[in-house]
Kinemage of the C-alpha trace (Angstrom):
@kinemage 1
@onewidth
@group {chain A} dominant
@subgroup {mainchain}
@vectorlist {calphas} color= white
{ca met a 1} P 0.000 -0.006 0.004
{ca arg a 2} L 1.489 3.321 -1.087
{ca leu a 3} L 0.359 6.479 0.626
{ca ala a 4} L 0.492 9.736 -1.362
{ca his a 5} L 1.979 11.812 1.452
{ca val a 6} L 4.667 9.215 2.133
{ca thr a 7} L 5.639 8.793 -1.564
{ca gln a 8} L 6.453 12.504 -1.662
{ca leu a 9} L 9.378 11.731 0.690
{ca glu a 10} L 10.963 9.444 -1.901
{ca asp a 11} L 12.523 12.535 -3.491
{ca phe a 12} L 15.742 13.519 -1.732
{ca gly a 13} L 15.012 17.241 -2.138
{ca thr a 14} L 11.658 16.930 -0.379
{ca arg a 15} L 13.205 14.910 2.436
{ca ser a 16} L 15.990 17.452 2.757
{ca leu a 17} L 13.541 20.352 2.987
{ca ala a 18} L 11.549 18.506 5.645
{ca val a 19} L 14.654 17.730 7.730
{ca his a 20} L 15.917 21.292 7.370
{ca gly a 21} L 12.506 22.576 8.494
{ca ile a 22} L 12.617 20.379 11.605
{ca met a 23} L 16.188 21.496 12.317
{ca val a 24} L 15.227 25.163 12.062
{ca leu a 25} L 12.253 24.710 14.397
{ca ala a 26} L 14.311 22.795 16.953
{ca phe a 27} L 17.232 25.207 16.807
{ca val a 28} L 15.082 28.350 17.145
{ca asn a 29} L 13.254 26.783 20.079
{ca ala a 30} L 16.572 25.776 21.677
{ca ile a 31} L 17.795 29.403 21.452
{ca leu a 32} L 14.485 30.714 22.820
{ca ala a 33} L 14.472 28.205 25.675
{ca gly a 34} L 18.092 28.972 26.523
{ca leu a 35} L 17.543 32.728 26.596
{ca phe a 36} L 14.015 33.091 27.969
{ca val a 37} L 13.146 30.042 30.077
{ca gly a 38} L 14.686 30.207 33.511
{ca gly a 39} L 16.036 27.561 35.814
{ca gln a 40} L 16.612 23.875 35.196
{ca leu a 41} L 13.746 23.662 32.721
{ca gly a 42} L 15.408 26.239 30.473
{ca val a 43} L 18.802 24.520 30.692
{ca val a 44} L 17.407 21.059 30.039
{ca ser a 45} L 15.211 22.291 27.210
{ca phe a 46} L 18.086 24.177 25.615
{ca val a 47} L 20.453 21.220 25.804
{ca ala a 48} L 17.886 18.687 24.611
{ca leu a 49} L 16.761 20.746 21.608
{ca leu a 50} L 20.315 21.687 20.708
{ca asn a 51} L 21.325 18.006 20.853
{ca phe a 52} L 18.321 17.064 18.750
{ca thr a 53} L 19.258 19.677 16.145
{ca ala a 54} L 22.901 18.531 16.128
{ca gly a 55} L 21.885 14.903 15.702
{ca leu a 56} L 19.644 15.771 12.769
{ca trp a 57} L 22.385 17.918 11.279
{ca val a 58} L 25.017 15.199 11.418
{ca ala a 59} L 22.624 12.459 10.232
{ca his a 60} L 21.383 14.569 7.329
{ca ser a 61} L 24.948 15.551 6.349
{ca ile a 62} L 25.955 11.899 6.171
{ca his a 63} L 22.704 11.039 4.329
{ca ser a 64} L 23.547 13.750 1.805
{ca leu a 65} L 26.764 11.968 0.902
{ca gly a 66} L 24.713 9.220 -0.758
{ca asn a 67} L 22.820 11.721 -2.863
{ca val a 68} L 25.916 13.041 -4.600
{ca thr a 69} L 26.108 10.026 -6.911
{ca ser a 70} L 22.418 9.821 -7.703
{ca asp a 71} L 20.782 11.269 -10.809
{ca asp a 72} L 18.635 13.522 -8.589
{ca asp a 73} L 18.705 17.217 -9.558
{ca tyr a 74} L 18.946 18.287 -5.920
{ca ser a 75} L 21.806 20.715 -5.374
{ca gly a 76} L 21.264 22.167 -1.933
{ca val a 77} L 18.437 23.493 0.172
{ca leu a 78} L 18.885 27.066 -1.057
{ca asn a 79} L 18.556 25.957 -4.630
{ca glu a 80} L 15.405 24.050 -3.666
{ca leu a 81} L 13.857 27.092 -1.954
{ca phe a 82} L 15.074 29.784 -4.371
{ca asp a 83} L 16.046 29.589 -8.002
{ca thr a 84} L 19.751 30.555 -7.670
{ca gly a 85} L 20.623 29.420 -11.171
{ca glu a 86} L 23.331 27.045 -9.955
{ca ala a 87} L 21.428 23.791 -10.238
{ca asp a 88} L 23.890 22.160 -12.669
{ca ser a 89} L 27.334 23.471 -11.887
{ca thr a 90} L 29.971 21.604 -13.900
{ca asp a 91} L 32.753 24.166 -13.536
{ca gly a 92} L 34.698 22.175 -10.906
{ca phe a 93} L 34.529 22.373 -7.163
{ca asp a 94} L 31.167 23.797 -6.029
{ca ser a 95} L 32.695 26.586 -3.969
{ca gly a 96} L 29.413 28.540 -3.743
{ca arg a 97} L 27.606 25.669 -2.106
{ca phe a 98} L 30.555 24.938 0.182
{ca gly a 99} L 30.884 28.633 1.114
{ca arg a 100} L 27.177 28.842 1.997
{ca leu a 101} L 27.577 25.753 4.171
{ca leu a 102} L 30.568 27.288 5.972
{ca ala a 103} L 28.592 30.503 6.561
{ca leu a 104} L 25.697 28.520 7.945
{ca ile a 105} L 27.999 26.538 10.209
{ca ala a 106} L 29.541 29.784 11.491
{ca val a 107} L 26.186 31.356 12.262
{ca val a 108} L 24.754 28.257 13.931
{ca thr a 109} L 27.961 27.639 15.915
{ca gly a 110} L 28.139 31.262 16.999
{ca ala a 111} L 24.484 31.358 18.110
{ca ser a 112} L 24.869 28.030 19.908
{ca leu a 113} L 27.997 29.166 21.770
{ca leu a 114} L 26.551 32.555 22.713
{ca thr a 115} L 23.360 31.012 24.009
{ca ser a 116} L 25.364 28.326 25.802
{ca ala a 117} L 27.381 31.035 27.558
{ca gln a 118} L 24.125 32.585 28.768
{ca ala a 119} L 22.279 29.429 29.764
{ca leu a 120} L 24.910 27.004 31.053
{ca ser a 121} L 27.209 26.990 34.059
{ca glu a 122} L 30.983 27.238 33.546
{ca ala a 123} L 31.521 23.504 34.105
{ca val a 124} L 28.973 22.511 31.520
{ca leu a 125} L 29.910 25.339 29.140
{ca ser a 126} L 33.321 23.823 28.415
{ca val a 127} L 31.670 20.549 27.409
{ca ala a 128} L 29.245 22.444 25.201
{ca val a 129} L 32.071 24.325 23.475
{ca val a 130} L 33.844 21.089 22.611
{ca ala a 131} L 30.602 19.402 21.464
{ca val a 132} L 29.485 22.320 19.292
{ca gly a 133} L 32.968 22.674 17.816
{ca ala a 134} L 33.198 18.965 17.036
{ca ile a 135} L 29.843 19.028 15.243
{ca ala a 136} L 30.905 22.142 13.293
{ca ile a 137} L 34.143 20.477 12.175
{ca leu a 138} L 32.366 17.231 11.284
{ca thr a 139} L 29.729 19.085 9.286
{ca ala a 140} L 32.357 21.146 7.421
{ca gly a 141} L 34.248 17.966 6.576
{ca val a 142} L 31.162 16.216 5.271
{ca gly a 143} L 30.193 19.323 3.333
{ca phe a 144} L 33.641 19.373 1.740
{ca met a 145} L 33.295 15.695 0.747
{ca ile a 146} L 29.844 16.388 -0.748
{ca ala a 147} L 31.152 19.319 -2.783
{ca leu a 148} L 34.254 17.370 -3.838
{ca gly a 149} L 32.195 14.284 -4.805
{ca ala a 150} L 29.764 16.370 -6.804
{ca ser a 151} L 32.617 18.059 -8.704
{ca tyr a 152} L 34.230 14.669 -9.370
{ca asp a 153} L 30.965 13.272 -10.735
{ca ala a 154} L 30.472 16.339 -12.902
{ca ser a 155} L 33.998 16.140 -14.331
{ca glu a 156} L 33.609 12.427 -14.985
{ca ala a 157} L 30.320 13.039 -16.807
{ca gln a 158} L 31.950 15.801 -18.810
{ca arg a 159} L 34.891 13.502 -19.708
{ca leu a 160} L 32.519 10.756 -20.879
{ca glu a 161} L 30.513 13.227 -22.926
{ca thr a 162} L 33.644 14.615 -24.560
{ca met a 163} L 34.773 11.091 -25.430
{ca arg a 164} L 31.369 10.298 -26.917
{ca gln a 165} L 31.410 13.466 -29.002
{ca arg a 166} L 34.878 12.611 -30.363
{ca gly a 167} L 33.769 9.097 -31.179
{ca asp a 168} L 36.155 7.426 -28.778
{ca ala a 169} L 35.225 4.138 -27.167
{ca val a 170} L 34.001 4.919 -23.648
{ca glu a 171} L 35.354 2.930 -20.727
{ca thr a 172} L 33.016 2.535 -17.725
{ca asp a 173} L 33.268 0.384 -14.606
{ca gly a 174} L 36.674 -0.988 -15.624
{ca gln a 175} L 35.449 -2.468 -18.927
{ca his a 176} L 36.330 -1.026 -22.285
{ca ala a 177} L 33.288 -0.407 -24.523
{ca asp a 178} L 34.600 -2.715 -27.246
{ca asp a 179} L 34.857 -5.606 -24.743
{ca arg a 180} L 31.133 -5.775 -24.090
């Protein structure tokens, strides 16, 4: 039995938008709880929501690695939300997408650390700084691998297309075209 609302999540871009939406809601609520809810309830709510956001962020970053090699036309959440005209970049390393990711990491890390400094005690703050920093580094590394993998796939597709246009035999998966 296939349900219409569930089949919409088969598309990576739709799943990505849904996960990003949940991350934004959780992160904004974490910041609001950390700044405006007092006492233990505020601290626990801030830490729980921040951890939930971080878990989604890391899981989605790793999940995105698998989408690089697919034939999906997804090229980032900003390109899904707004038509930025960069949907099919074949000019090498996707520095625009990687730069946007680094800017996002900087903003989220900064907001998390500033709110942590307000909401957490000194003993717990040092743990939060290490945890937030580790997630930022992990996400930047995964983002770099995604951008690098996408540029490799684009250059490989361009190489195969050039060979086809010249009439050369195309080699794929270790087999020469004439051997098949």
